[in-house]
C-alpha positions in Angstrom: -21.0 -29.6 -30.3 -23.1 -26.5 -29.6 -20.3 -24.8 -27.7 -18.0 -25.5 -30.5 -20.3 -23.9 -33.0 -20.9 -20.9 -30.7 -17.1 -20.4 -30.3 -16.6 -20.8 -34.0 -18.9 -17.8 -34.6 -17.8 -15.8 -31.5 -16.8 -12.8 -33.6 -20.4 -12.3 -34.6 -21.5 -12.5 -31.0 -19.1 -9.7 -30.2 -21.1 -7.5 -32.6 -24.4 -7.9 -30.6 -23.7 -5.2 -28.0 -22.6 -2.8 -30.7 -25.8 -3.6 -32.7 -28.0 -3.2 -29.6 -26.4 0.2 -28.8 -26.6 1.2 -32.5 -30.3 0.4 -32.8 -31.6 1.5 -29.3 -29.2 4.3 -28.3 -27.5 6.0 -31.3 -30.4 5.6 -33.7 -33.1 7.2 -31.5 -30.5 9.8 -30.3 -29.6 10.6 -33.9 -33.3 11.0 -34.8 -33.9 13.6 -32.1 -30.7 15.4 -33.0 -31.7 15.4 -36.7 -35.2 16.7 -35.9 -33.7 19.4 -33.7 -30.9 20.6 -35.9 -32.5 20.0 -39.4 -36.3 19.9 -39.0 -36.8 20.6 -42.7 -33.9 18.7 -44.0 -31.6 21.7 -43.9 -29.2 22.6 -41.1 -30.5 25.4 -38.9 -28.2 26.8 -36.2 -29.0 30.5 -35.9 -31.6 30.0 -33.2 -29.4 27.6 -31.3 -26.4 29.9 -31.4 -28.5 32.8 -30.1 -29.7 30.7 -27.1 -26.3 29.2 -26.3 -24.8 32.7 -26.1 -27.6 34.0 -23.8 -26.8 34.8 -20.2 -29.7 32.5 -19.2 -28.0 29.5 -20.6 -24.6 30.4 -19.2 -26.3 30.7 -15.8 -27.7 27.2 -16.2 -24.4 25.8 -17.2 -22.6 27.5 -14.2 -25.2 26.2 -11.7 -25.0 22.7 -13.2 -21.3 22.7 -12.8 -20.9 24.2 -9.3 -23.7 22.3 -7.7 -22.1 19.1 -9.0 -18.7 20.1 -7.6 -20.1 20.9 -4.2 -22.2 17.7 -4.2 -19.1 15.7 -5.1 -16.9 17.2 -2.4 -19.6 16.7 0.3 -20.3 13.1 -0.8 -16.7 11.9 -1.1 -15.7 13.8 2.1 -18.5 12.1 4.1 -17.9 8.7 2.5 -14.1 8.5 3.2 -14.5 7.9 7.0 -17.3 5.4 6.3 -15.1 3.6 3.7 -12.4 3.2 6.4 -14.9 1.7 8.8 -16.2 -0.8 6.3 -12.6 -1.6 5.1 -10.9 -2.1 8.4 -13.5 -3.1 11.0 -15.4 -6.3 11.5 -18.9 -6.1 13.2 -22.2 -7.8 13.2 -24.8 -6.8 10.5 -22.1 -5.2 8.3 -23.4 -6.9 5.1 -27.0 -6.0 5.9 -26.1 -2.4 6.6 -24.2 -2.1 3.4 -27.2 -3.6 1.5 -29.8 -1.2 3.1 -27.6 1.9 2.6 -27.4 1.1 -1.2 -31.2 1.5 -1.6 -31.1 5.3 -2.3 -29.0 4.6 -5.4 -31.7 2.5 -7.2 -34.8 4.2 -5.9 -36.7 6.4 -8.4 -36.7 10.2 -7.9 -40.3 10.2 -6.9 -39.6 7.9 -4.0 -36.6 10.0 -2.8 -38.7 13.2 -3.1 -41.4 11.5 -1.0 -38.8 10.4 1.6 -37.3 13.9 2.0 -40.8 15.5 2.1 -41.9 13.0 4.7 -38.9 13.8 6.9 -38.2 17.5 6.3 -41.3 18.9 4.6 -43.7 21.3 6.3 -45.7 18.3 7.6 -42.7 16.1 7.9 -41.9 14.0 11.0 -39.2 16.4 12.2 -41.3 19.5 11.9 -44.4 17.8 13.4 -42.3 16.6 16.3 -41.0 20.1 16.8 -44.5 21.6 16.8 -46.1 18.8 19.0 -43.3 18.1 21.5 -41.1 21.3 21.6 -43.9 23.9 21.4 -43.0 25.6 18.2 -45.8 27.6 16.7 -44.9 26.7 13.1 -42.5 24.3 11.3 -39.0 25.4 12.3 -37.3 23.7 9.3 -37.9 25.1 5.8 -35.7 23.5 3.2 -38.2 23.0 0.4 -37.1 24.7 -2.9 -33.6 25.4 -1.6 -30.1 24.5 -2.7 -29.6 22.7 0.7 -32.4 20.2 -0.1 -30.7 19.5 -3.5 -27.3 19.0 -2.0 -28.7 16.7 0.7 -30.5 14.6 -1.9 -27.4 14.3 -4.0 -25.4 13.1 -1.0 -28.3 10.7 -0.1 -28.2 9.3 -3.7 -24.4 9.0 -4.2 -23.0 8.3 -0.7 -23.2 4.5 -1.1 -21.6 4.7 -4.6 -18.5 6.5 -3.2 -18.4 4.3 -0.1 -18.6 1.0 -2.0 -16.0 2.0 -4.5 -13.4 3.3 -2.0 -14.0 0.7 0.7 -14.0 -2.2 -1.8 -10.5 -1.1 -2.9 -9.3 -0.1 0.6 -10.2 -3.4 2.3 -7.7 -5.4 0.2 -4.8 -3.0 0.5 -2.0 -4.4 2.7 -1.9 -2.4 6.0 1.6 -3.6 6.7 3.2 -0.6 4.9 1.4 1.9 7.1 2.2 0.0 10.2 5.9 -0.2 9.2 5.9 3.6 8.7 4.5 4.1 12.1 7.1 1.8 13.6 9.7 4.0 12.0 8.4 7.0 13.8 5.7 8.4 11.4 2.4 9.6 13.0 -0.8 7.8 11.8 -1.8 10.9 9.8 1.7 11.1 8.1 1.7 7.4 7.4 -1.7 7.7 5.7 -0.7 10.8 3.7 2.5 9.3 2.5 1.5 5.7 1.9 -2.3 5.2 2.1 -3.4 8.3 0.2 -1.3 7.5 -3.0 -2.6 4.0 -3.0 -6.2 5.1 -2.5 -6.1 8.1 -4.9 -7.2 6.2 -8.0 -10.3 4.8 -6.2 -11.1 8.2 -4.8 -10.7 9.9 -8.2 -12.9 7.3 -9.9 -15.6 7.7 -7.2 -15.4 11.5 -7.5 -15.8 11.4 -11.3 -18.8 9.1 -11.1 -20.5 11.1 -8.4 -19.8 14.3 -10.3 -21.4 12.8 -13.4 -24.5 11.7 -11.6 -24.9 15.2 -10.0 -24.1 17.0 -13.3 -26.9 15.1 -15.1 -29.3 15.4 -12.1 -32.9 15.7 -13.3 -35.6 14.5 -10.8 -33.9 15.9 -7.7 -33.7 19.4 -9.3 -37.1 19.3 -10.8 -39.1 18.0 -7.8 -37.1 19.2 -4.8 -35.5 22.3 -6.3 -38.6 23.7 -8.0 -38.7 26.3 -10.8 -35.9 28.4 -9.2 -33.2 25.9 -10.1 -32.3 24.3 -13.4 -29.5 22.0 -14.6 -28.8 21.1 -18.2 -31.0 18.0 -17.8 -33.9 20.0 -16.4 -33.6 22.6 -19.2 -33.7 19.9 -21.8 -36.9 18.7 -20.3 -38.4 22.2 -20.2 -37.3 23.1 -23.7 -38.6 19.8 -25.1 -41.8 19.3 -23.1 -43.0 22.7 -22.0 -41.8 24.9 -24.9 -41.4 22.1 -27.6 -38.3 23.8 -28.8 -36.5 20.7 -30.1 -33.5 22.5 -31.7 -32.5 24.0 -28.3 -33.2 20.7 -26.5 -31.2 18.8 -29.1 -28.3 21.2 -28.7 -28.3 20.9 -25.0 -28.5 17.1 -25.2 -25.5 17.0 -27.5 -23.5 19.3 -25.3 -24.3 17.1 -22.2 -23.5 13.9 -24.0 -20.1 15.2 -25.2 -19.2 16.4 -21.7 -20.3 13.2 -20.0 -18.5 11.1 -22.6 -15.3 12.8 -21.5 -16.1 12.2 -17.9 -16.9 8.5 -18.6 -13.5 8.2 -20.5 -11.7 9.5 -17.4 -13.8 7.2 -15.1 -13.2 4.0 -17.1 -9.5 4.7 -17.5 -9.1 5.4 -13.7 -11.0 2.2 -13.0 -8.6 0.3 -15.3 -5.7 1.7 -13.2 -7.2 0.1 -10.1 -6.6 -3.4 -11.5 -2.9 -3.5 -11.0 -0.5 -5.9 -9.3 -0.4 -4.6 -5.7 0.4 -6.7 -2.7 -3.2 -7.5 -1.6 -4.5 -9.3 1.4 -7.7 -11.2 2.1 -10.4 -9.1 3.7 -10.5 -11.3 6.9 -6.9 -10.5 7.5 -7.2 -6.7 7.1 -10.4 -6.3 9.3 -10.1 -6.0 13.1 -12.7 -6.2 15.8 -14.0 -3.1 17.7 -12.0 -2.9 20.9 -10.7 0.5 22.0 -12.7 3.7 22.7 -11.3 5.2 19.4 -12.6 2.2 17.5 -16.1 2.6 19.1 -16.1 6.4 18.3 -15.2 6.1 14.7 -17.4 3.0 14.0 -20.5 4.1 15.8 -20.0 7.7 14.8 -20.0 6.8 11.1 -23.0 4.4 11.5 -24.9 7.2 13.3 -24.1 9.5 10.3 -25.4 6.8 7.9 -28.5 6.4 10.0 -29.2 10.2 9.9 -28.3 10.7 6.3 -29.6 7.5 4.6 -31.9 5.6 6.9 -34.0 8.4 8.5 -35.5 9.6 5.2 -36.4 6.0 4.3 -37.8 5.3 7.8 -39.8 8.6 7.6 -41.3 7.5 4.3 -42.4 4.1 5.7 -43.7 5.5 8.9 -45.7 8.2 7.1 -47.3 5.5 5.0 -49.0 4.2 8.2 -50.0 7.6 9.7 -52.9 9.9 9.2 -54.0 12.9 11.3 -56.1 10.4 13.4 -53.2 8.1 14.0 -51.9 4.7 12.9 -53.7 3.1 10.0 -53.4 0.5 7.1 -55.8 2.6 5.1 -53.3 3.7 2.4 -52.3 0.1 1.7 -55.9 -1.1 1.7 -56.9 1.6 -0.7 -54.3 0.6 -3.2 -56.7 -2.1 -4.4 -59.7 0.1 -4.6 -60.7 2.1 -7.8 -63.0 4.6 -6.2 -63.2 6.9 -9.2 -63.7 4.2 -11.8 -60.6 5.4 -13.7 -59.7 3.4 -16.8 -56.1 4.0 -15.9 -56.4 2.3 -12.5 -54.1 -0.6 -12.1 -54.1 -2.7 -8.9 -50.7 -2.7 -7.0 -50.3 -6.4 -7.6 -50.5 -5.8 -11.3 -48.0 -3.0 -11.1 -45.6 -5.2 -9.1 -46.2 -8.1 -11.6 -45.4 -5.7 -14.5 -42.2 -4.4 -12.8 -41.0 -7.9 -12.0 -41.8 -9.2 -15.5 -39.9 -6.2 -17.2 -37.1 -6.7 -14.7 -36.6 -10.4 -15.5 -36.5 -9.6 -19.3 -34.0 -6.8 -18.5 -31.8 -9.2 -16.6 -31.7 -11.6 -19.5 -30.8 -8.8 -22.0 -28.4 -6.9 -19.8 -26.4 -9.9 -18.5 -26.1 -11.5 -21.9 -25.0 -8.3 -23.7 -23.0 -7.1 -20.7 -21.0 -10.3 -20.5 -20.2 -10.1 -24.2 -19.3 -6.5 -23.8 -16.8 -7.4 -21.1 -15.1 -9.8 -23.5 -15.2 -7.2 -26.2 -13.5 -4.6 -24.0 -10.8 -7.1 -23.0 -10.7 -8.9 -26.4 -6.9 -8.4 -26.8 -6.3 -10.6 -23.8 -8.6 -13.4 -25.1 -7.3 -13.7 -28.7 -3.9 -14.2 -30.3 -3.0 -11.2 -32.4 0.1 -9.7 -34.0 1.5 -6.4 -32.7 -0.3 -4.1 -35.1 -3.7 -5.8 -34.4 -3.2 -5.7 -30.7 -2.4 -2.0 -30.8 -5.5 -1.3 -32.8 -7.7 -3.4 -30.6 -6.4 -1.6 -27.5 -7.2 1.8 -29.0 -10.7 0.6 -29.9 -11.1 -0.9 -26.4 -10.2 2.5 -24.9 -13.3 4.0 -26.5 -15.7 1.1 -26.0 -15.7 1.2 -22.3 -16.8 4.8 -21.9 -19.2 4.4 -24.8 -21.0 1.6 -23.0 -21.3 3.9 -19.9 -23.1 6.7 -21.9 -26.7 5.6 -21.3 -26.5 6.2 -17.5 -25.4 9.8 -18.3 -27.8 10.6 -21.1 -31.0 12.5 -20.8 -33.9 10.2 -20.3 -36.1 12.9 -21.8 -34.0 12.9 -25.0 -34.0 9.1 -25.3 -37.8 9.0 -24.6 -38.5 11.4 -27.4 -36.0 9.6 -29.6 -37.9 6.3 -29.1 -41.2 8.0 -29.9 -39.8 9.6 -33.1 -37.5 6.8 -34.4 -39.3 3.6 -33.4 -42.7 4.3 -34.9 -42.3 2.7 -38.3 -41.1 -0.7 -39.8 -38.8 -2.4 -39.3 -38.5 -1.0 -35.8 -42.1 -0.1 -35.0 -41.9 -0.8 -31.3 -43.9 2.1 -29.8 -46.7 -0.1 -28.8 -44.6 -3.1 -28.0 -44.1 -4.2 -24.4 -40.6 -5.1 -25.3 -39.6 -1.4 -25.5 -39.7 -1.0 -21.7 -37.1 -3.8 -20.9 -35.0 -2.6 -23.8 -34.8 0.9 -22.3 -34.1 -0.6 -18.9 -31.4 -2.8 -20.3 -29.6 0.2 -21.8 -29.3 1.6 -18.3 -28.5 -1.7 -16.7 -25.8 -2.9 -19.1 -23.2 -0.4 -17.7 -23.8 -1.8 -14.2 -23.4 -5.3 -15.3 -20.1 -4.4 -17.1 -18.8 -2.6 -14.0 -19.7 -5.6 -11.8 -18.1 -8.2 -14.1 -15.1 -6.4 -15.6 -13.0 -6.2 -12.4 -13.4 -10.0 -11.8 -12.5 -10.7 -15.4 -9.4 -8.4 -15.3 -8.2 -10.0 -12.1 -8.1 -13.5 -13.6 -4.4 -14.5 -14.0 -3.6 -15.0 -17.7 -1.2 -17.8 -16.6 -4.2 -19.9 -15.6 -5.6 -19.8 -19.1 -2.2 -20.4 -20.6 -1.6 -23.4 -18.4 -5.0 -24.9 -19.3 -4.3 -24.4 -23.0 -0.9 -26.1 -22.6 -2.6 -29.0 -20.9 -4.9 -29.5 -24.0 -8.0 -27.5 -23.1 -9.8 -25.9 -26.0 -11.2 -22.3 -25.6 -14.7 -23.3 -24.5 -13.2 -25.6 -21.8 -10.9 -22.7 -20.7 -14.0 -20.5 -20.3 -16.0 -23.2 -18.5 -13.2 -24.4 -16.2 -11.3 -21.1 -15.6 -13.2 -18.0 -16.4 -16.8 -18.9 -15.4 -15.9 -20.2 -11.8 -14.0 -17.0 -11.1 -16.6 -14.7 -12.6 -19.9 -16.3 -11.7 -20.5 -14.5 -8.4 -19.7 -11.2 -10.1 -22.2 -12.1 -12.9 -24.8 -12.8 -10.2 -24.1 -9.4 -8.7 -24.5 -7.7 -12.1 -27.8 -9.6 -12.6 -29.3 -8.4 -9.3 -28.0 -4.9 -10.1 -29.9 -5.1 -13.4 -33.0 -6.4 -11.7 -33.1 -3.6 -9.0 -32.2 -0.9 -11.5 -35.1 -2.0 -13.7 -37.5 -2.1 -10.7 -36.7 1.5 -9.9 -36.3 3.1 -13.4 -38.6 6.0 -13.9 -37.2 8.6 -16.3 -37.5 6.6 -19.6 -40.4 4.4 -18.5 -42.8 7.3 -18.0 -42.5 8.2 -21.7 -42.8 4.7 -23.2 -44.8 2.5 -20.8 -48.4 1.7 -22.0 -51.2 3.1 -19.8 -52.4 -0.4 -19.1 -49.0 -1.8 -18.0 -47.4 0.7 -15.7 -44.5 -0.2 -13.5 -44.4 0.6 -9.8 -42.5 4.0 -10.2 -45.1 5.0 -12.8 -47.9 4.0 -10.5 -46.3 6.1 -7.7 -46.1 9.1 -10.1 -49.8 8.7 -11.0 -50.7 8.9 -7.3 -48.6 12.0 -6.8 -50.1 13.8 -9.8 -53.5 13.7 -8.2 -54.4 16.0 -5.2 -55.5 14.8 -1.8 -54.1 13.1 1.3 -55.3 9.7 0.2 -53.4 9.8 -3.1 -50.3 11.1 -1.3 -50.6 8.3 1.3 -51.1 5.7 -1.5 -47.9 7.0 -3.2 -46.1 6.5 0.1 -47.5 3.0 0.5 -46.4 2.0 -3.1 -43.0 3.6 -2.5 -42.6 1.5 0.6 -43.4 -1.7 -1.3 -40.9 -0.7 -4.0 -38.3 -0.1 -1.3 -39.0 -3.6 0.1 -38.4 -5.2 -3.3 -35.2 -3.3 -3.9 -33.9 -4.1 -0.3 -34.4 -7.8 -0.9 -32.5 -7.4 -4.2 -29.5 -5.8 -2.5 -29.5 -8.3 0.3 -29.2 -10.9 -2.4 -26.3 -8.9 -3.9 -24.4 -9.1 -0.6 -25.2 -12.8 -0.4 -23.7 -13.4 -3.8 -20.7 -11.2 -3.4 -17.3 -12.8 -2.8 -15.4 -9.9 -1.2 -16.4 -6.7 -3.1 -16.7 -7.6 -6.7 -17.8 -4.8 -8.9 -16.8 -1.2 -9.2 -20.1 0.4 -7.9 
């Protein structure tokens, strides 16, 4: 009876994601834009036009663009051989390696900055080893505040995204076509170029667009590792809003970035839709092969070695530095996490920070999975309802805009949204500035796109004939959903849920603006340690970062446990 009533009012449930985005994305965003463009109720553009025409702004725009292009080329170029290894070879520990290498994508910027500093900084493990063991008088590697550190960090962040997207599509492509071409005399390279590349091109393009978007909107990497000498649009929004309090310019830059990223998200979502097409696919176990020849060993272990250097070494350096002082191995930094030596009223024990993070993450999962699942049905609504030709055409046009719209939060300035929450959500009926619920709401905005991207491919791959057959046999719509859709989607839903959990655990940009001092999350606690001088505070930041990494690692191991094949587009 309850399901029947829910289905009867399903059209109202479809409005929930739109209502959520309207209240907690567009309304705060509109408030900050209104304050920026019309602070006195009148449109004022002269100051903004002067700034946008300045050579300083053009330089920022150019740097933002070219560093994103270079980061994308490096990331996709390095990920392609790794994608081949994970798509075509079978070896022990494959799922665990894939889980661990995804950690950088969900770790907050403060953790990544710590990891690179612990590895490549003046007192990093590599420089210390060079001075101690190789006899160097000073640290031989100096990458701090350079473009090379920025590019390395972007590859570190985005490598797993590109590898997962490309390998997930590649592993189900039928290799018989390439083998047939080689039997007809084509070299392996020519067979790949003429057959494999055209089939892989949509996945590679989609991965490149997503990596470019993440690099284009980079904030923490530029701010912390790049220093004052480098600035992207996102960093400039922060400087104009926080340091100079020039909201008109910050609002103009935010609007420019949102428009640009919306176009990118439109291309991304449409390229992703093109991946779901009727190709002759094969099960993963039939396309993978064991490691036998010397070539197999070189390509597999060579790529695993690259992943170890690129992804694992910074994380291992961070963990090892959390146990090291000038006097040797110690647990001091972990023990001091529970001690409030200065009697600060802002001190929060690590257990409390972990509890806060887990509590916020669970609420985030509930919101993000519920709204994300409804959003998937909303995006694909023309395949779940009977409509005439005109209605179907209109729905398809609307759907074409909804998918990139739901992706916007992951490409929107956290600074802009944070200020928008402070300005817009401070009076009834949305007086949420002091509410604990505001943190999981902000986290859910970022998590919903990941839930959608995890569930949407599974939903699109359900054969409509299964639903039609069930309907012909007398099943009502809720029975079709319970007996057909849910069994084929549930693993993807679990993947989306764990993605939402881990994204919430690592979210920092928006949380630092809206979290209450007495209820910090783990990333906020890490930031507090880093903002205070001294080796002890730095060591405690490393220790807390290691604990956060452990929680995120367990989450991604769970993702691999829940996956059936490679559901999801990330």
